[in-house]
C-alpha positions as CSV (number, residue, x, y, z in Angstrom):
1,M,16.3,70.5,-12.9
2,K,19.1,68.3,-11.5
3,P,22.6,68.4,-13.0
4,E,23.1,66.7,-16.4
5,I,24.6,63.2,-16.4
6,N,26.3,61.4,-19.2
7,F,25.1,58.1,-20.8
8,N,27.7,56.1,-18.8
9,D,26.0,57.3,-15.6
10,F,22.6,56.3,-16.9
11,E,23.9,52.8,-17.9
12,K,24.8,52.2,-14.2
13,L,21.1,52.0,-13.3
14,D,19.7,48.5,-13.2
15,L,15.9,49.1,-13.8
16,R,13.7,46.0,-13.8
17,I,10.1,45.1,-13.8
18,A,8.8,43.6,-10.6
19,T,5.5,42.4,-9.3
20,I,4.3,43.3,-5.8
21,K,3.7,40.0,-4.0
22,K,3.0,41.2,-0.5
23,V,2.3,44.5,1.2
24,E,2.6,45.1,5.0
25,E,2.0,47.9,7.4
26,I,5.1,49.1,9.2
27,P,4.3,50.0,12.9
28,S,5.0,53.6,13.6
29,A,5.4,54.5,9.9
30,D,2.9,57.1,8.7
31,K,4.1,57.0,5.0
32,L,5.8,53.7,4.5
33,Y,4.7,50.2,3.4
34,K,6.9,47.2,3.4
35,L,6.7,45.6,-0.1
36,V,7.9,42.1,-1.1
37,L,8.7,42.2,-4.8
38,D,9.1,39.3,-7.3
39,V,12.0,40.4,-9.6
40,G,12.2,37.2,-11.7
41,D,15.7,35.7,-11.9
42,L,16.8,38.2,-9.2
43,G,14.4,36.6,-6.7
44,E,12.4,38.4,-4.1
45,R,13.4,41.8,-2.8
46,I,12.1,43.9,0.1
47,V,11.5,47.6,-0.4
48,C,10.1,50.2,1.9
49,A,8.0,52.7,-0.1
50,G,6.6,56.0,1.0
51,I,3.2,55.6,-0.8
52,K,0.9,54.9,2.1
53,Q,-1.1,58.1,1.6
54,Y,-1.6,57.4,-2.1
55,Y,-2.3,53.7,-2.3
56,H,-4.4,51.2,-0.2
57,I,-2.8,47.8,0.5
58,K,-5.4,45.9,-1.5
59,D,-4.7,48.0,-4.6
60,L,-1.0,47.2,-4.6
61,K,-0.8,43.4,-4.5
62,G,-0.2,42.0,-8.0
63,K,0.7,45.4,-9.5
64,Q,3.8,45.4,-11.7
65,V,6.2,48.3,-11.1
66,V,9.5,49.6,-12.3
67,Y,12.2,48.7,-9.7
68,L,15.7,50.2,-9.3
69,A,17.5,46.9,-8.4
70,N,21.1,48.2,-7.8
71,L,20.4,51.0,-5.3
72,A,22.5,50.4,-2.2
73,P,20.3,49.0,0.7
74,R,19.4,51.2,3.6
75,M,17.6,50.8,6.9
76,L,14.1,52.3,7.2
77,K,12.1,51.8,10.4
78,G,14.3,48.8,11.2
79,I,13.8,47.1,7.8
80,Q,16.5,46.8,5.2
81,S,15.1,48.3,2.0
82,S,16.9,46.9,-1.0
83,G,16.2,49.1,-4.0
84,M,13.4,51.5,-4.9
85,I,10.2,51.4,-6.9
86,L,9.8,54.4,-9.2
87,A,6.9,56.8,-9.2
88,A,6.0,60.2,-10.7
89,S,4.7,63.0,-8.5
90,T,3.2,66.4,-9.0
91,E,4.9,69.4,-7.5
92,G,4.1,69.4,-3.8
93,H,3.2,65.7,-4.0
94,E,-0.5,66.1,-4.2
95,S,-0.5,63.0,-6.4
96,V,2.0,60.1,-6.7
97,I,1.6,57.5,-9.4
98,L,3.7,54.3,-9.6
99,L,5.4,53.7,-12.9
100,Q,4.3,50.5,-14.5
101,P,4.5,48.7,-17.9
102,E,1.6,49.2,-20.3
103,E,1.1,45.5,-20.6
104,K,2.1,42.5,-18.4
105,I,5.7,41.4,-19.0
106,D,8.0,38.9,-17.3
107,D,9.3,39.9,-13.8
108,G,12.9,40.8,-14.0
109,S,12.6,42.2,-17.5
110,K,15.2,45.0,-18.0
111,V,14.0,48.6,-18.6
112,S,16.1,50.5,-21.0
């Protein structure tokens, strides 16, 4: 288990609902896809996600996910990845499941 945080630390996270609008292969990346997300009022965001071995491109387009909007951008395989989509994984990563709302909800909705 990671170290305990206080509520003020948790409040710093800007978690939103986003819809995956586009998925692209990244040349020379075995694990990454480039995702274009619709985050409602926040606009479109590009995220690189290491889910290639768990999801086929055709299964991702249109899927709503939980998105960490205020994670500092970083370069992955020459692409600026802005934020992160959230997933649950088993120990050893035999299985990875994207976190998503139970029902359709507006893109950009806050997760609390």
